gemmi code that builds the backbone of each chain (N, CA, C; Angstrom):
import gemmi

chains = {
    "A": [
        ("MET", (89.495, 120.560, 199.651), (88.161, 121.185, 199.738), (88.286, 122.607, 199.243)),
        ("SER", (87.344, 123.096, 198.389), (87.475, 124.424, 197.839), (87.228, 125.458, 198.928)),
        ("PHE", (87.588, 126.694, 198.647), (87.441, 127.777, 199.611), (85.982, 127.957, 200.012)),
        ("LEU", (85.073, 127.955, 199.012), (83.656, 128.172, 199.312), (83.071, 127.031, 200.133)),
        ("LYS", (83.488, 125.820, 199.799), (83.011, 124.673, 200.573), (83.468, 124.777, 202.015)),
        ("LYS", (84.717, 125.193, 202.188), (85.250, 125.342, 203.554), (84.475, 126.421, 204.285)),
        ("LEU", (84.171, 127.509, 203.554), (83.519, 128.648, 204.192), (82.129, 128.279, 204.691)),
        ("PHE", (81.405, 127.497, 203.886), (80.025, 127.188, 204.249), (79.863, 125.815, 204.897)),
        ("ALA", (80.961, 125.127, 205.123), (80.879, 123.803, 205.747), (80.441, 123.954, 207.195)),
        ("PRO", (79.598, 123.060, 207.682), (79.226, 123.111, 209.100), (80.494, 123.030, 209.938)),
        ("LYS", (80.454, 123.777, 211.075), (81.683, 123.881, 211.866), (82.156, 122.537, 212.389)),
        ("ASN", (81.232, 121.617, 212.631), (81.644, 120.337, 213.207), (81.918, 119.271, 212.165)),
        ("GLN", (82.040, 119.644, 210.897), (82.205, 118.637, 209.862), (83.533, 117.935, 210.029)),
        ("LYS", (83.448, 116.588, 209.991), (84.654, 115.794, 210.148), (85.149, 115.356, 208.779)),
        ("THR", (86.468, 115.258, 208.632), (87.037, 114.845, 207.352), (87.317, 113.352, 207.296)),
        ("GLY", (87.337, 112.693, 208.450), (87.674, 111.268, 208.466), (89.149, 111.008, 208.275)),
        ("ILE", (89.959, 112.042, 208.492), (91.414, 111.909, 208.309), (92.093, 111.992, 209.681)),
        ("VAL", (92.992, 111.077, 209.919), (93.780, 111.085, 211.148), (95.256, 111.043, 210.780)),
        ("PHE", (96.027, 111.886, 211.447), (97.480, 111.864, 211.272), (98.117, 111.196, 212.493)),
        ("ILE", (99.133, 110.408, 212.222), (99.941, 109.822, 213.305), (101.370, 110.282, 213.093)),
        ("ILE", (101.893, 110.999, 214.063), (103.274, 111.488, 213.964), (104.095, 110.705, 214.982)),
        ("GLU", (104.844, 109.738, 214.518), (105.510, 108.777, 215.413), (106.675, 108.149, 214.661)),
        ("ASP", (107.869, 108.176, 215.297), (109.040, 107.659, 214.583), (109.299, 106.178, 214.858)),
        ("ASN", (108.518, 105.572, 215.743), (108.648, 104.140, 215.982), (107.673, 103.424, 215.050)),
        ("ALA", (108.206, 102.736, 214.046), (107.363, 102.170, 212.987), (106.372, 101.146, 213.523)),
        ("THR", (106.801, 100.321, 214.458), (105.889, 99.315, 215.009), (104.744, 99.988, 215.755)),
        ("TYR", (105.069, 100.988, 216.528), (104.027, 101.673, 217.295), (103.065, 102.416, 216.378)),
        ("SER", (103.595, 103.104, 215.378), (102.704, 103.874, 214.489), (101.769, 102.941, 213.715)),
        ("LYS", (102.290, 101.818, 213.264), (101.436, 100.881, 212.518), (100.423, 100.219, 213.447)),
        ("THR", (100.792, 100.044, 214.705), (99.837, 99.497, 215.673), (98.694, 100.479, 215.895)),
        ("VAL", (99.026, 101.741, 216.041), (97.975, 102.757, 216.233), (97.093, 102.838, 214.987)),
        ("GLU", (97.729, 102.758, 213.820), (96.959, 102.787, 212.569), (95.976, 101.613, 212.516)),
        ("ALA", (96.469, 100.426, 212.828), (95.614, 99.238, 212.805), (94.483, 99.368, 213.825)),
        ("PHE", (94.806, 99.894, 214.981), (93.816, 100.103, 216.050), (92.694, 101.028, 215.570)),
        ("ILE", (93.062, 102.116, 214.920), (92.067, 103.074, 214.433), (91.181, 102.438, 213.367)),
        ("LYS", (91.811, 101.737, 212.441), (91.042, 101.116, 211.361), (90.123, 100.016, 211.888)),
        ("ALA", (90.560, 99.335, 212.947), (89.747, 98.241, 213.499), (88.557, 98.745, 214.301)),
        ("ASN", (88.632, 99.970, 214.781), (87.617, 100.468, 215.702), (86.764, 101.629, 215.209)),
        ("PHE", (87.234, 102.337, 214.199), (86.531, 103.568, 213.821), (86.262, 103.610, 212.323)),
        ("SER", (85.041, 103.250, 211.971), (84.672, 103.266, 210.556), (84.570, 104.707, 210.048)),
        ("GLU", (84.486, 105.653, 211.002), (84.407, 107.066, 210.593), (85.722, 107.541, 209.961)),
        ("VAL", (86.796, 106.844, 210.284), (88.113, 107.258, 209.772), (88.366, 106.591, 208.434)),
        ("LYS", (88.525, 107.426, 207.401), (88.698, 106.915, 206.035), (90.165, 106.904, 205.609)),
        ("ASN", (90.952, 107.734, 206.267), (92.332, 107.873, 205.811), (93.237, 108.118, 207.016)),
        ("VAL", (94.195, 107.222, 207.194), (95.183, 107.403, 208.261), (96.534, 107.635, 207.602)),
        ("ARG", (97.197, 108.710, 208.009), (98.521, 108.989, 207.445), (99.562, 108.987, 208.556)),
        ("ILE", (100.661, 108.335, 208.258), (101.744, 108.227, 209.241), (102.905, 109.112, 208.809)),
        ("PHE", (103.422, 109.878, 209.760), (104.571, 110.757, 209.493), (105.664, 110.428, 210.510)),
        ("PRO", (106.707, 109.699, 210.099), (107.794, 109.400, 211.035), (108.587, 110.657, 211.418)),
        ("VAL", (108.556, 111.646, 210.549), (109.239, 112.910, 210.830), (108.185, 114.006, 210.904)),
        ("GLY", (108.127, 114.693, 212.039), (107.053, 115.655, 212.289), (106.950, 116.754, 211.255)),
        ("GLU", (108.109, 117.241, 210.810), (108.098, 118.368, 209.867), (107.309, 118.054, 208.598)),
        ("THR", (107.297, 116.788, 208.202), (106.636, 116.437, 206.939), (105.114, 116.508, 207.023)),
        ("CYS", (104.568, 116.601, 208.227), (103.100, 116.688, 208.332), (102.633, 118.137, 208.187)),
        ("LEU", (103.516, 119.086, 208.442), (103.077, 120.487, 208.465), (102.485, 120.968, 207.133)),
        ("PRO", (103.121, 120.650, 205.995), (102.518, 121.071, 204.717), (101.190, 120.365, 204.423)),
        ("GLU", (100.887, 119.288, 205.168), (99.677, 118.515, 204.906), (98.510, 118.938, 205.786)),
        ("LEU", (98.715, 119.922, 206.631), (97.650, 120.337, 207.558), (96.436, 120.902, 206.827)),
        ("ASP", (96.650, 121.296, 205.565), (95.500, 121.813, 204.813), (94.498, 120.709, 204.455)),
        ("LYS", (94.860, 119.450, 204.725), (93.911, 118.344, 204.532), (92.898, 118.288, 205.678)),
        ("ASN", (93.088, 119.146, 206.675), (92.180, 119.244, 207.824), (91.941, 117.913, 208.538)),
        ("PRO", (92.988, 117.330, 209.068), (92.757, 116.095, 209.825), (91.854, 116.362, 211.025)),
        ("ASP", (91.086, 115.345, 211.367), (90.212, 115.471, 212.540), (91.045, 115.432, 213.804)),
        ("ILE", (91.980, 114.491, 213.809), (92.780, 114.230, 215.009), (94.236, 114.048, 214.584)),
        ("ILE", (95.123, 114.578, 215.385), (96.555, 114.331, 215.173), (97.087, 113.648, 216.426)),
        ("ILE", (97.608, 112.459, 216.218), (98.203, 111.704, 217.334), (99.713, 111.850, 217.204)),
        ("VAL", (100.350, 112.367, 218.228), (101.774, 112.694, 218.093), (102.576, 112.193, 219.290)),
        ("ASP", (103.718, 111.639, 218.991), (104.633, 111.205, 220.048), (105.339, 112.427, 220.623)),
        ("TYR", (105.489, 112.476, 221.923), (106.052, 113.670, 222.560), (107.530, 113.858, 222.233)),
        ("LEU", (108.298, 112.767, 222.256), (109.745, 112.901, 222.046), (110.049, 113.037, 220.562)),
        ("LEU", (109.652, 112.053, 219.795), (109.637, 112.091, 218.333), (110.999, 111.979, 217.671)),
        ("ASN", (112.045, 112.478, 218.269), (113.333, 112.387, 217.584), (114.232, 111.318, 218.200)),
        ("SER", (113.608, 110.207, 218.616), (114.411, 109.126, 219.190), (115.057, 108.284, 218.096)),
        ("LYS", (114.521, 108.399, 216.865), (115.132, 107.651, 215.764), (115.840, 108.588, 214.795)),
        ("TYR", (115.143, 109.640, 214.382), (115.737, 110.597, 213.444), (116.253, 111.776, 214.276)),
        ("PHE", (117.551, 111.703, 214.589), (118.110, 112.557, 215.629), (118.014, 114.044, 215.311)),
        ("ASP", (118.001, 114.380, 214.018), (117.954, 115.798, 213.657), (116.528, 116.326, 213.537)),
        ("ALA", (115.556, 115.441, 213.702), (114.165, 115.885, 213.561), (113.768, 116.726, 214.763)),
        ("GLU", (112.768, 117.531, 214.554), (112.276, 118.355, 215.657), (111.527, 117.475, 216.656)),
        ("SER", (111.509, 117.944, 217.880), (110.819, 117.188, 218.924), (109.308, 117.300, 218.733)),
        ("GLY", (108.608, 116.417, 219.416), (107.148, 116.451, 219.342), (106.591, 117.768, 219.840)),
        ("LEU", (107.180, 118.315, 220.879), (106.690, 119.585, 221.423), (106.813, 120.713, 220.402)),
        ("GLU", (107.943, 120.766, 219.694), (108.116, 121.801, 218.667), (107.089, 121.634, 217.552)),
        ("ILE", (106.831, 120.409, 217.194), (105.854, 120.146, 216.137), (104.450, 120.548, 216.613)),
        ("ILE", (104.142, 120.243, 217.863), (102.821, 120.619, 218.401), (102.640, 122.136, 218.342)),
        ("LYS", (103.675, 122.864, 218.707), (103.593, 124.337, 218.669), (103.282, 124.804, 217.255)),
        ("LYS", (103.948, 124.191, 216.277), (103.745, 124.613, 214.886), (102.367, 124.200, 214.380)),
        ("ILE", (101.927, 123.028, 214.781), (100.571, 122.598, 214.384), (99.552, 123.577, 214.955)),
        ("ARG", (99.705, 123.925, 216.209), (98.746, 124.840, 216.873), (98.720, 126.201, 216.183)),
        ("SER", (99.867, 126.648, 215.707), (99.877, 127.974, 215.078), (99.170, 127.929, 213.733)),
        ("GLN", (99.215, 126.770, 213.062), (98.567, 126.667, 211.757), (97.128, 126.163, 211.866)),
        ("SER", (96.891, 125.267, 212.798), (95.560, 124.654, 212.942), (95.148, 124.734, 214.406)),
        ("PRO", (94.693, 125.874, 214.829), (94.425, 126.085, 216.255), (93.343, 125.176, 216.838)),
        ("ASN", (92.466, 124.652, 215.964), (91.330, 123.886, 216.493), (91.434, 122.379, 216.343)),
        ("VAL", (92.469, 121.894, 215.718), (92.555, 120.444, 215.506), (92.749, 119.740, 216.845)),
        ("SER", (92.157, 118.573, 216.987), (92.344, 117.784, 218.209), (93.710, 117.115, 218.170)),
        ("ILE", (94.472, 117.321, 219.224), (95.804, 116.720, 219.306), (95.846, 115.769, 220.492)),
        ("VAL", (96.314, 114.561, 220.239), (96.520, 113.579, 221.301), (98.017, 113.293, 221.374)),
        ("VAL", (98.599, 113.551, 222.508), (100.034, 113.310, 222.685), (100.217, 111.969, 223.374)),
        ("LEU", (101.023, 111.120, 222.763), (101.336, 109.813, 223.349), (102.778, 109.820, 223.805)),
        ("SER", (103.027, 109.338, 224.997), (104.412, 109.316, 225.438), (104.590, 108.419, 226.641)),
        ("SER", (105.812, 107.944, 226.822), (106.127, 107.274, 228.073), (106.673, 108.289, 229.066)),
        ("GLN", (106.561, 109.554, 228.711), (106.939, 110.672, 229.577), (106.224, 110.572, 230.907)),
        ("GLN", (106.968, 110.707, 231.991), (106.332, 110.566, 233.293), (106.327, 111.854, 234.110)),
        ("GLU", (107.014, 112.886, 233.607), (107.099, 114.107, 234.409), (105.788, 114.878, 234.353)),
        ("ILE", (105.187, 115.126, 235.493), (103.859, 115.743, 235.558), (103.884, 117.169, 235.019)),
        ("ASP", (105.007, 117.870, 235.177), (105.102, 119.257, 234.686), (104.955, 119.303, 233.173)),
        ("VAL", (105.571, 118.349, 232.535), (105.517, 118.294, 231.075), (104.086, 118.040, 230.621)),
        ("VAL", (103.458, 117.097, 231.273), (102.081, 116.732, 230.910), (101.146, 117.926, 231.108)),
        ("THR", (101.302, 118.584, 232.241), (100.454, 119.747, 232.552), (100.634, 120.841, 231.505)),
        ("GLN", (101.885, 121.064, 231.112), (102.164, 122.099, 230.108), (101.458, 121.772, 228.789)),
        ("LEU", (101.545, 120.533, 228.393), (100.928, 120.122, 227.140), (99.422, 120.349, 227.168)),
        ("VAL", (98.836, 119.940, 228.271), (97.381, 119.999, 228.359), (96.897, 121.446, 228.439)),
        ("LYS", (97.545, 122.207, 229.291), (97.047, 123.578, 229.525), (97.481, 124.550, 228.424)),
        ("THR", (98.767, 124.527, 228.107), (99.283, 125.548, 227.183), (98.890, 125.278, 225.745)),
        ("TYR", (98.909, 124.003, 225.365), (98.657, 123.690, 223.966), (97.337, 122.972, 223.720)),
        ("ASN", (96.529, 122.880, 224.754), (95.192, 122.292, 224.625), (95.248, 120.911, 223.985)),
        ("CYS", (96.139, 120.085, 224.519), (96.288, 118.727, 224.003), (95.695, 117.732, 224.989)),
        ("ASN", (95.373, 116.576, 224.473), (95.072, 115.439, 225.330), (96.366, 114.646, 225.502)),
        ("TYR", (96.555, 114.056, 226.653), (97.791, 113.302, 226.889), (97.445, 111.875, 227.297)),
        ("ILE", (98.115, 110.928, 226.653), (97.929, 109.518, 227.017), (99.303, 108.877, 227.189)),
        ("LYS", (99.495, 108.235, 228.332), (100.775, 107.564, 228.585), (100.812, 106.251, 227.816)),
        ("LYS", (101.971, 105.939, 227.257), (102.127, 104.681, 226.510), (102.288, 103.531, 227.503)),
        ("ASP", (101.162, 103.004, 227.957), (101.218, 101.830, 228.822), (100.096, 100.882, 228.385)),
        ("ASP", (99.769, 99.896, 229.234), (98.794, 98.900, 228.774), (97.358, 99.432, 228.763)),
        ("GLN", (97.159, 100.661, 229.214), (95.821, 101.246, 229.133), (95.697, 102.274, 228.003)),
        ("ALA", (96.797, 102.448, 227.272), (96.830, 103.516, 226.254), (95.715, 103.354, 225.217)),
        ("PHE", (95.516, 102.129, 224.743), (94.531, 101.951, 223.674), (93.104, 102.123, 224.191)),
        ("ASP", (92.845, 101.708, 225.425), (91.515, 101.948, 226.011), (91.232, 103.447, 226.075)),
        ("LYS", (92.237, 104.193, 226.489), (92.045, 105.652, 226.633), (91.899, 106.329, 225.284)),
        ("MET", (92.668, 105.843, 224.323), (92.563, 106.399, 222.971), (91.189, 106.122, 222.408)),
        ("LYS", (90.682, 104.920, 222.659), (89.370, 104.554, 222.132), (88.303, 105.481, 222.695)),
        ("GLU", (88.404, 105.710, 223.995), (87.419, 106.584, 224.652), (87.480, 108.000, 224.088)),
        ("MET", (88.703, 108.465, 223.908), (88.905, 109.837, 223.420), (88.382, 110.003, 222.003)),
        ("ILE", (88.695, 109.047, 221.152), (88.297, 109.153, 219.751), (86.796, 108.950, 219.614)),
        ("ASN", (86.250, 108.059, 220.422), (84.789, 107.876, 220.433), (84.086, 109.179, 220.783)),
        ("THR", (84.569, 109.824, 221.820), (83.985, 111.098, 222.258), (84.074, 112.131, 221.143)),
        ("PHE", (85.201, 112.151, 220.461), (85.389, 113.122, 219.378), (84.359, 112.896, 218.265)),
        ("TYR", (84.205, 111.650, 217.834), (83.319, 111.411, 216.687), (81.847, 111.438, 217.056)),
        ("LYS", (81.561, 111.433, 218.335), (80.163, 111.575, 218.751), (79.784, 113.030, 218.985)),
        ("SER", (80.789, 113.909, 218.989), (80.512, 115.322, 219.296), (79.949, 116.070, 218.082)),
    ],
    "B": [
        ("MET", (89.478, 83.631, 226.203), (90.919, 83.382, 226.137), (91.433, 83.061, 227.532)),
        ("ALA", (92.297, 82.079, 227.645), (92.890, 81.756, 228.950), (93.716, 82.949, 229.407)),
        ("ASN", (93.919, 83.024, 230.707), (94.665, 84.154, 231.243), (96.089, 84.145, 230.703)),
        ("ASP", (96.422, 85.085, 229.843), (97.775, 85.095, 229.290), (98.611, 86.179, 229.926)),
        ("ASN", (98.192, 86.657, 231.089), (98.938, 87.723, 231.744), (99.935, 87.193, 232.760)),
        ("LEU", (100.185, 85.875, 232.732), (101.081, 85.322, 233.737), (102.537, 85.422, 233.329)),
        ("GLY", (102.786, 85.622, 232.033), (104.159, 85.694, 231.557), (104.610, 87.127, 231.425)),
        ("LYS", (105.627, 87.312, 230.543), (106.173, 88.652, 230.348), (105.351, 89.459, 229.355)),
        ("ILE", (104.615, 88.763, 228.528), (103.901, 89.382, 227.410), (102.414, 89.090, 227.543)),
        ("SER", (101.603, 90.107, 227.242), (100.163, 89.882, 227.214), (99.656, 90.145, 225.807)),
        ("LEU", (98.925, 89.192, 225.263), (98.303, 89.426, 223.958), (96.861, 89.882, 224.106)),
        ("SER", (96.304, 89.735, 225.299), (94.882, 90.061, 225.461), (94.628, 91.552, 225.292)),
        ("THR", (95.554, 92.364, 225.788), (95.366, 93.819, 225.674), (95.365, 94.248, 224.213)),
        ("ILE", (96.335, 93.756, 223.461), (96.425, 94.164, 222.070), (95.282, 93.555, 221.252)),
        ("LEU", (94.832, 92.365, 221.646), (93.711, 91.760, 220.939), (92.428, 92.574, 221.154)),
        ("THR", (92.248, 93.049, 222.369), (91.099, 93.919, 222.661), (91.208, 95.216, 221.874)),
        ("ALA", (92.415, 95.767, 221.843), (92.626, 97.027, 221.121), (92.300, 96.867, 219.637)),
        ("MET", (92.564, 95.670, 219.115), (92.309, 95.423, 217.692), (90.900, 94.862, 217.468)),
        ("ASN", (90.068, 95.018, 218.482), (88.660, 94.624, 218.336), (88.513, 93.142, 218.006)),
        ("GLY", (89.395, 92.338, 218.575), (89.307, 90.890, 218.384), (89.938, 90.381, 217.094)),
        ("ARG", (90.512, 91.257, 216.322), (91.080, 90.878, 215.006), (92.456, 90.229, 215.191)),
        ("LYS", (92.465, 88.914, 215.169), (93.735, 88.201, 215.339), (94.668, 88.446, 214.161)),
        ("ASP", (94.110, 88.671, 212.978), (94.963, 88.923, 211.817), (95.798, 90.181, 212.044)),
        ("LEU", (95.183, 91.196, 212.640), (95.914, 92.448, 212.910), (96.957, 92.233, 214.009)),
        ("VAL", (96.570, 91.459, 215.014), (97.519, 91.177, 216.101), (98.749, 90.482, 215.537)),
        ("GLU", (98.513, 89.536, 214.650), (99.647, 88.800, 214.089), (100.534, 89.656, 213.195)),
        ("GLU", (99.934, 90.633, 212.528), (100.752, 91.591, 211.754), (101.637, 92.396, 212.692)),
        ("ILE", (101.042, 92.826, 213.790), (101.792, 93.641, 214.754), (102.893, 92.810, 215.411)),
        ("VAL", (102.577, 91.566, 215.713), (103.597, 90.669, 216.282), (104.759, 90.525, 215.308)),
        ("SER", (104.429, 90.375, 214.043), (105.463, 90.234, 213.018), (106.362, 91.474, 212.978)),
        ("LEU", (105.754, 92.652, 213.082), (106.533, 93.896, 213.103), (107.423, 93.940, 214.336)),
        ("PHE", (106.854, 93.537, 215.464), (107.602, 93.536, 216.717), (108.804, 92.599, 216.629)),
        ("LEU", (108.587, 91.430, 216.066), (109.668, 90.451, 215.987), (110.805, 90.933, 215.081)),
        ("GLN", (110.467, 91.801, 214.124), (111.513, 92.405, 213.292), (112.195, 93.557, 214.018)),
        ("GLN", (111.385, 94.357, 214.709), (111.926, 95.599, 215.263), (112.703, 95.403, 216.565)),
        ("ALA", (112.235, 94.499, 217.420), (112.881, 94.336, 218.732), (114.386, 94.037, 218.607)),
        ("PRO", (114.800, 93.102, 217.762), (116.240, 92.868, 217.612), (116.995, 94.105, 217.098)),
        ("GLN", (116.349, 94.878, 216.226), (116.989, 96.097, 215.709), (117.168, 97.112, 216.842)),
        ("ASP", (116.149, 97.217, 217.681), (116.225, 98.138, 218.820), (117.359, 97.719, 219.758)),
        ("LEU", (117.443, 96.420, 220.020), (118.499, 95.916, 220.917), (119.885, 96.215, 220.342)),
        ("LEU", (120.014, 96.049, 219.047), (121.296, 96.314, 218.389), (121.655, 97.792, 218.496)),
        ("ALA", (120.662, 98.644, 218.280), (120.906, 100.092, 218.357), (121.360, 100.487, 219.765)),
        ("ILE", (120.752, 99.883, 220.767), (121.121, 100.194, 222.163), (122.549, 99.724, 222.438)),
        ("THR", (122.870, 98.520, 221.994), (124.217, 97.981, 222.221), (125.268, 98.844, 221.537)),
        ("GLU", (124.954, 99.271, 220.314), (125.893, 100.144, 219.594), (126.062, 101.472, 220.319)),
        ("ALA", (124.978, 102.000, 220.846), (125.058, 103.258, 221.600), (125.933, 103.083, 222.844)),
        ("LEU", (125.791, 101.946, 223.489), (126.597, 101.663, 224.695), (128.070, 101.507, 224.339)),
        ("ASN", (128.308, 100.874, 223.200), (129.706, 100.690, 222.777), (130.366, 102.037, 222.485)),
        ("LYS", (129.573, 102.971, 221.967), (130.109, 104.318, 221.698), (130.225, 105.109, 223.002)),
        ("GLY", (129.395, 104.737, 223.978), (129.401, 105.441, 225.256), (128.785, 106.823, 225.194)),
        ("GLU", (127.911, 107.049, 224.207), (127.320, 108.385, 224.046), (125.967, 108.456, 224.764)),
        ("SER", (125.910, 109.310, 225.777), (124.696, 109.395, 226.614), (123.443, 109.700, 225.807)),
        ("GLU", (123.537, 110.688, 224.913), (122.351, 111.099, 224.145), (121.784, 109.937, 223.342)),
        ("GLU", (122.701, 109.195, 222.760), (122.271, 108.075, 221.925), (121.678, 106.955, 222.786)),
        ("ILE", (122.250, 106.756, 223.962), (121.713, 105.735, 224.878), (120.292, 106.114, 225.275)),
        ("ILE", (120.106, 107.397, 225.586), (118.769, 107.875, 225.986), (117.774, 107.669, 224.850)),
        ("ARG", (118.182, 108.066, 223.659), (117.257, 107.961, 222.525), (116.896, 106.522, 222.208)),
        ("THR", (117.893, 105.661, 222.163), (117.615, 104.285, 221.734), (116.800, 103.526, 222.784)),
        ("THR", (117.062, 103.781, 224.050), (116.263, 103.099, 225.081), (114.837, 103.634, 225.089)),
        ("HIS", (114.719, 104.935, 224.907), (113.370, 105.523, 224.858), (112.587, 104.976, 223.666)),
        ("HIS", (113.283, 104.832, 222.543), (112.650, 104.314, 221.329), (112.102, 102.908, 221.556)),
        ("MET", (112.886, 102.090, 222.236), (112.445, 100.703, 222.444), (111.294, 100.617, 223.457)),
        ("LYS", (111.210, 101.596, 224.341), (110.092, 101.589, 225.295), (108.749, 101.566, 224.573)),
        ("SER", (108.669, 102.327, 223.476), (107.420, 102.342, 222.702), (107.133, 100.962, 222.126)),
        ("THR", (108.185, 100.320, 221.618), (108.005, 98.996, 220.997), (107.439, 97.999, 221.999)),
        ("VAL", (108.027, 97.950, 223.187), (107.609, 96.919, 224.149), (106.294, 97.264, 224.847)),
        ("SER", (105.925, 98.547, 224.835), (104.698, 98.958, 225.537), (103.453, 98.360, 224.887)),
        ("ILE", (103.579, 98.017, 223.614), (102.423, 97.474, 222.879), (101.913, 96.185, 223.517)),
        ("PHE", (102.831, 95.396, 224.074), (102.442, 94.092, 224.623), (102.437, 94.080, 226.146)),
        ("GLY", (102.419, 95.262, 226.749), (102.341, 95.324, 228.208), (103.518, 94.678, 228.893)),
        ("ALA", (104.697, 94.716, 228.238), (105.882, 94.064, 228.812), (106.492, 94.988, 229.869)),
        ("SER", (105.869, 95.022, 231.032), (106.270, 95.994, 232.058), (107.687, 95.761, 232.572)),
        ("ASN", (108.137, 94.509, 232.597), (109.509, 94.272, 233.074), (110.527, 94.851, 232.093)),
        ("LEU", (110.259, 94.691, 230.805), (111.145, 95.276, 229.801), (111.092, 96.802, 229.866)),
        ("SER", (109.882, 97.343, 230.030), (109.740, 98.804, 230.141), (110.541, 99.329, 231.322)),
        ("GLN", (110.487, 98.605, 232.421), (111.185, 99.052, 233.634), (112.699, 99.056, 233.432)),
        ("ILE", (113.208, 98.006, 232.811), (114.657, 97.941, 232.557), (115.063, 99.089, 231.641)),
        ("LEU", (114.278, 99.307, 230.585), (114.596, 100.385, 229.636), (114.519, 101.747, 230.323)),
        ("HIS", (113.541, 101.898, 231.199), (113.405, 103.170, 231.932), (114.645, 103.422, 232.807)),
        ("GLU", (115.094, 102.381, 233.479), (116.306, 102.525, 234.315), (117.513, 102.895, 233.474)),
        ("MET", (117.643, 102.233, 232.328), (118.767, 102.520, 231.436), (118.698, 103.962, 230.928)),
        ("GLU", (117.489, 104.393, 230.586), (117.318, 105.757, 230.076), (117.687, 106.772, 231.157)),
        ("GLU", (117.213, 106.528, 232.383), (117.486, 107.478, 233.476), (118.983, 107.520, 233.802)),
        ("LEU", (119.618, 106.361, 233.771), (121.069, 106.345, 234.014), (121.798, 107.057, 232.873)),
        ("GLY", (121.279, 106.885, 231.662), (121.858, 107.596, 230.517), (121.780, 109.101, 230.715)),
        ("LYS", (120.661, 109.563, 231.262), (120.477, 111.011, 231.502), (121.474, 111.521, 232.537)),
        ("SER", (121.816, 110.651, 233.494), (122.762, 111.088, 234.532), (124.190, 111.148, 233.979)),
        ("GLY", (124.420, 110.491, 232.859), (125.737, 110.523, 232.220), (126.792, 109.710, 232.955)),
        ("LYS", (126.329, 108.944, 233.920), (127.291, 108.154, 234.714), (126.890, 106.684, 234.617)),
        ("ASP", (127.630, 105.881, 235.337), (127.250, 104.470, 235.507), (127.089, 103.724, 234.199)),
        ("LEU", (127.999, 103.968, 233.274), (127.927, 103.242, 232.009), (128.019, 101.744, 232.253)),
        ("GLY", (128.819, 101.379, 233.246), (128.965, 99.961, 233.582), (127.641, 99.351, 234.016)),
        ("LYS", (126.891, 100.114, 234.802), (125.604, 99.611, 235.278), (124.616, 99.491, 234.114)),
        ("ILE", (124.683, 100.456, 233.196), (123.782, 100.400, 232.036), (124.105, 99.160, 231.195)),
        ("LYS", (125.402, 98.863, 231.087), (125.782, 97.674, 230.313), (125.272, 96.395, 230.972)),
        ("LEU", (125.283, 96.372, 232.289), (124.734, 95.202, 232.993), (123.229, 95.086, 232.757)),
        ("LEU", (122.573, 96.223, 232.815), (121.125, 96.232, 232.557), (120.835, 95.785, 231.120)),
        ("ASN", (121.749, 96.138, 230.222), (121.572, 95.741, 228.829), (121.623, 94.217, 228.682)),
        ("LEU", (122.467, 93.596, 229.467), (122.526, 92.129, 229.427), (121.191, 91.537, 229.895)),
        ("GLU", (120.663, 92.142, 230.945), (119.368, 91.700, 231.466), (118.267, 91.945, 230.426)),
        ("LEU", (118.361, 93.085, 229.773), (117.376, 93.443, 228.743), (117.371, 92.412, 227.617)),
        ("LYS", (118.565, 92.055, 227.172), (118.657, 91.086, 226.073), (118.055, 89.744, 226.488)),
        ("LYS", (118.348, 89.349, 227.695), (117.839, 88.054, 228.197), (116.313, 88.084, 228.287)),
        ("GLU", (115.805, 89.143, 228.905), (114.356, 89.278, 229.081), (113.643, 89.399, 227.737)),
        ("CYS", (114.253, 90.142, 226.834), (113.642, 90.328, 225.525), (113.613, 89.015, 224.764)),
        ("GLY", (114.705, 88.262, 224.877), (114.740, 86.955, 224.224), (113.637, 86.041, 224.736)),
        ("GLU", (113.431, 86.065, 226.047), (112.372, 85.234, 226.637), (110.989, 85.726, 226.220)),
        ("ALA", (110.848, 87.038, 226.154), (109.555, 87.599, 225.740), (109.243, 87.210, 224.296)),
        ("ILE", (110.257, 87.232, 223.456), (110.062, 86.861, 222.046), (109.635, 85.403, 221.937)),
        ("GLU", (110.292, 84.541, 222.698), (109.908, 83.121, 222.667), (108.482, 82.932, 223.176)),
        ("GLU", (108.138, 83.692, 224.189), (106.791, 83.591, 224.757), (105.736, 84.028, 223.752)),
        ("ILE", (106.047, 85.099, 223.056), (105.067, 85.615, 222.098), (104.883, 84.630, 220.951)),
        ("LYS", (105.973, 84.035, 220.501), (105.890, 83.036, 219.428), (105.067, 81.835, 219.893)),
        ("SER", (105.302, 81.431, 221.120), (104.592, 80.276, 221.664), (103.091, 80.563, 221.757)),
        ("LYS", (102.754, 81.759, 222.190), (101.336, 82.108, 222.327), (100.665, 82.159, 220.955)),
        ("ILE", (101.351, 82.706, 219.987), (100.788, 82.791, 218.641), (100.578, 81.375, 218.088)),
        ("ASN", (101.568, 80.515, 218.300), (101.479, 79.153, 217.768), (100.407, 78.313, 218.454)),
        ("SER", (100.101, 78.667, 219.721), (99.096, 77.891, 220.450), (97.712, 78.506, 220.311)),
        ("ASN", (97.590, 79.428, 219.330), (96.290, 80.058, 219.055), (95.690, 80.682, 220.321)),
        ("TYR", (96.453, 81.523, 220.932), (96.125, 82.256, 222.156), (94.641, 82.569, 222.315)),
    ],
}
model = gemmi.Model(1)
for chain_id, residues in chains.items():
    chain = gemmi.Chain(chain_id)
    for i, (resn, *xyz) in enumerate(residues, 1):
        res = gemmi.Residue()
        res.name, res.seqid = resn, gemmi.SeqId(i, " ")
        for name, pos in zip(("N", "CA", "C"), xyz):
            atom = gemmi.Atom()
            atom.name, atom.element = name, gemmi.Element(name[0])
            atom.pos, atom.b_iso = gemmi.Position(*pos), 0.0
            res.add_atom(atom)
        chain.add_residue(res)
    model.add_chain(chain)
structure = gemmi.Structure()
structure.add_model(model)
structure.setup_entities()
């Protein structure tokens, strides 16, 4: 999008782009399929198995970034999800971030929500229901 | 759909998530059937090396895979293995849990294949 278009674009304009930052290929493709099956507003879903590779792409202005909290369970040298969230926030302070994790420690969850203004969803059998509700709310806003 | 929550695997949750699209569910099942054995192998290799960090990572990684189908028994075993990995002790116990994991995962895979074949 050109500079002038960005400048005069309505503040709530959605791009229809969603990023998924997840190193588990089955899980990331499941989330991608879920989004495509439920949200016609989303035109482009991009998957980043390594968090660092999404940072140069933030200028595409994704509406929502779905990110795994641990993230380096497969690519051991990759940065953790928390480090990536910090970097995303510094570059894109207003993007909606949804953190997915099987993380159970309440302190971690609280930190994510309060400090980094993220939504948190536990990876369990209710995860997709909660994601649907969250994304629905976003696209209706 | 008949109640498919009686076994280790539920397809109803993922079918709802995919808005009733069985074609998408079957793609995801196909991915799962490829990935689950790879995850099990990675965990076994980590155990053979005896490296705590690797045990934690590989068990955590597989938790995401099995969570898609609501396989709570598999999630629980993986969670126990991960927590024991964090303690850096009880490698023997983790290896026993790994045997249970392989058995349960094998049964879950057969169940999922059976459900797909019976047009769940």
